[in-house]
N, C-alpha and C positions, 0 to 999 in steps of 0.2 A: 378462577383458576383454568387456565388456557391448556389444550392437550399440546403432545409434543410438538417437534417439528413438523412440516407436511411432508410426505414422503412424495416428491413430483415425479420420481420415475416411472415408466410405464410398468403396468402390474405384471406383466411377464417378465421383466427384468429383475422386479422385485421378487417374485415367484422362485424366478433360478438361481437368484443371490441366496434366496432362504435353504433353497434346498443342497446348495453348495454348501451351506455353511452346517446344514445335516452332513452331508456324504464326509467332509473333511473332520465333523467332530465324532463320528463312526457310527451316529442315530442308523446311520442306512450305509455299512460297509461293503465293501466288493462283493461280487457274488448277491448282495440283496436284490430284492425286487420293489422297487418305491411304488407305494399306494395308487390305484387305478385312476387315472384320469378324473372320472367322474368324482371319485372320493377326494381329491384333491381339491377340484373345483368347489365342491360341496365346502370343503375344511378353507378356502380362501375365498370364495364369493364372486368367484370369478366366472367367467362360461369354458367348456372345453375346450373352446381354439385357445383362448388365452394358457390355459392348462399345457398344449400342446407346443405353442410358442415356447412356451418357458423348459419346457424338454427338450426341444429343439437347438437351444443355444447349449444344454448342458452337452447334448449330443456332438454336437457342432466341437467342443471343449474336449472331446472324447472319456468325459463323464461316467457316462451313459450308452448304453443299446436298446435299440428297441425292436422287437421282432412281430411279424403280422402273426396277429391272434394268442399275442401273449396280455395278460392283465396290466403289466406296468412296463416303466423301463428298467432294465437291470446295471446295477453299479458296475462298471469296470475298471474305473482306479477312483483315485481320491484326491485332491487338488495338490496335495501336498506330495504325493508319490509320481507328479509327472513330468517334475523337471527332473529327478533323478534318474534318466535315461531309460524310463517305460518309451515302448513303442509308442508311437502317435497312432492313430487310427486308421491312417493312409498306409503308414508299414507295416500292418496288421496282416498275415497272410490269408487265404481264403480258407486255408486249413483250420487255422486258428479261431477266424468266426465259426466254422460249422463246430469245431470241437469246442468250442464254449457254449454254443447254443445248444450241442447235446445237455453238456455236462447241466446246462438251467433246465433243460426238458427231466433229467435224475433228480435233480434236486427237488423239482416240483411233484414227481410220482413219489418220492419220498416221505414229504411232506403229506401227501394223499394217505397214501399208505399209515405211515404214522397217526393221522388222526382218526384212520378206520381202525385203527389197533385200539386205541384208546377209547373211541366210543363202545367196541366189545367188551374192553376191558372194565368198561363202567356197568354196561348190561349183566356182564357175568357176577359183578362181587357181589350183588342180594340174592342170587339166583344160587 
């Protein structure tokens, strides 16, 4: 019994296609962060550079954005919504980019606080 057809696409193209499908399906909705590059590299069995190239494709398509120091790329659009008249990345103002970045920071802080509250709740249940 042979395997299915061999995927001859470059690994970064294949990974970008899979991530694009995950974004379109809602696995990674707008506003969510993709897993860190190291996790994706391990998941796909490729180097960090290959994952960076895949993320670069999605970034050029206006689906994700990256920030210095962030743990993963943030989804900013879904493939199905782009044709519906959303602003292309070049048309987004500097103010939009700054506000979106600040929103991502606030969301991350809320997640951290939620996790801390859950920890405190667990510790105080028995006591």
